[in-house]
Structure formats: structure tokens, C-alpha cells
C-alpha positions as CSV (number, residue, x, y, z in Angstrom):
1,M,62.2,114.5,100.9
2,T,61.3,111.4,103.0
3,V,63.9,110.6,105.6
4,L,64.1,106.9,106.6
5,N,65.7,105.4,109.7
6,A,67.8,102.3,109.5
7,K,64.9,99.9,109.9
8,E,62.9,101.6,107.1
9,A,65.9,101.6,104.8
10,R,66.5,98.0,105.4
11,H,62.9,97.1,104.4
12,L,63.1,99.3,101.3
13,L,66.4,97.7,100.2
14,K,65.3,94.2,101.5
15,I,68.7,93.6,103.3
16,G,69.7,92.8,106.8
17,E,70.9,95.2,109.5
18,T,74.5,94.2,109.3
19,S,74.6,94.7,105.5
20,L,72.9,98.1,105.8
21,Y,75.5,99.4,108.3
22,R,78.4,97.9,106.4
23,Y,77.3,99.4,103.1
24,A,76.4,102.7,104.6
25,N,79.8,102.9,106.4
26,N,81.8,102.2,103.2
27,G,79.7,104.5,101.0
28,T,78.1,101.8,98.8
29,I,74.6,103.1,99.6
30,P,73.8,106.8,100.2
31,G,73.2,107.8,103.8
32,Q,74.2,110.1,106.5
33,K,75.2,109.3,110.1
34,I,73.8,111.7,112.6
35,G,75.4,111.2,116.0
36,S,75.1,107.4,116.5
37,E,72.2,106.9,114.1
38,W,71.9,106.6,110.3
39,R,69.4,108.4,108.2
40,F,68.6,107.7,104.6
41,S,66.8,109.6,101.9
42,E,64.1,107.4,100.4
43,E,64.5,109.2,97.1
44,A,68.2,108.8,97.1
45,L,67.9,105.1,97.8
46,E,65.3,104.6,95.1
47,E,67.5,106.5,92.7
48,W,70.5,104.4,93.6
49,L,68.5,101.2,93.2
50,G,67.0,102.4,89.8
51,T,70.3,103.5,88.4
52,R,71.1,101.2,85.5
53,N,74.8,100.8,85.4
54,P,77.0,97.7,86.0
55,D,78.4,98.9,89.3
56,T,75.0,99.6,90.8
57,E,73.5,96.4,89.6
58,L,76.6,94.5,90.9
59,N,76.2,96.2,94.3
60,V,72.6,95.2,94.5
61,L,73.5,91.6,93.7
62,K,76.4,91.6,96.2
63,L,73.9,92.8,98.9
64,R,71.6,90.0,98.1
65,V,74.3,87.3,97.9
66,Y,75.8,88.5,101.2
67,E,72.3,88.2,102.9
68,S,72.0,84.7,101.5
69,E,75.4,83.7,102.8
70,E,74.6,85.2,106.2
71,E,71.4,83.3,106.4
72,N,73.2,80.1,105.3
73,K,75.8,80.6,108.1
74,R,73.0,81.1,110.7
75,L,71.1,78.0,109.5
76,K,74.3,75.9,109.5
77,L,75.1,76.9,113.0
78,Q,71.5,76.0,114.1
79,L,71.8,72.6,112.4
80,E,75.1,71.9,114.1
81,Q,73.6,72.8,117.5
82,V,70.6,70.5,116.8
83,N,72.9,67.7,115.6
84,G,74.9,68.0,118.8
85,K,71.8,67.8,120.9
86,L,70.6,64.8,118.9
87,A,73.9,63.0,119.4
88,K,73.6,63.5,123.2
89,F,70.1,62.1,123.2
90,E,71.3,59.1,121.2
91,E,74.0,58.5,123.8
92,I,71.5,58.7,126.6
93,G,69.1,56.3,124.8
94,A,72.0,53.8,124.2
95,L,72.6,53.8,128.0
96,F,69.1,52.9,128.7
97,R,68.9,50.2,126.0
98,D,72.1,48.6,127.3
99,N,70.6,48.3,130.8
């Protein structure tokens, strides 16, 4: 049996850290918490991914949708920050143009 740490499991599943811990904590994906660290069986994760039933396929899709939503939230926040800085630069530029 191959034991994976959280980072290795994330790469295998192609999901983010927050998603991995959320789904491990609620039992959606197979894993075992040892002390403060999670460990995952590569074989169990591959079997879970390969199981062809509606619930598993739905879980995989939910993981991917969640990751997309998180990325969209992050990008939206960055855009809002850039727009805020741009507005400040425009205000400063207007002050110089008016003088």
C-alpha cells in the first residue's frame, strides 16, 4: 500500500488544499487523520475515483465545481483590488491635469 500525505493526495485528485481537508473531514474521500496530519491510501483514492456510481461521479464533479468557484472568488477579489488601485491612480491623475 502506498501512503500519501495531503499534498500528494491533492495532486492525485487535482483539488485544492481546502477541498481536500473538507472532504476528508466529512468522509467524502477516504483518509485517516493521524495526530494533526492526514494520510491517504493511493489505492483507496484511485478506487474511489474509479468507482462508477452516480454518487461518486457526483462527488468528483462537486469537487471540481467547488475548486472552480474558489478560483473565481479569488480572481474576483484580485480584480476588485486592482480596480480600487486604478481608481486611486485616476483620481491622482485628475488632480495633476486640473493644475
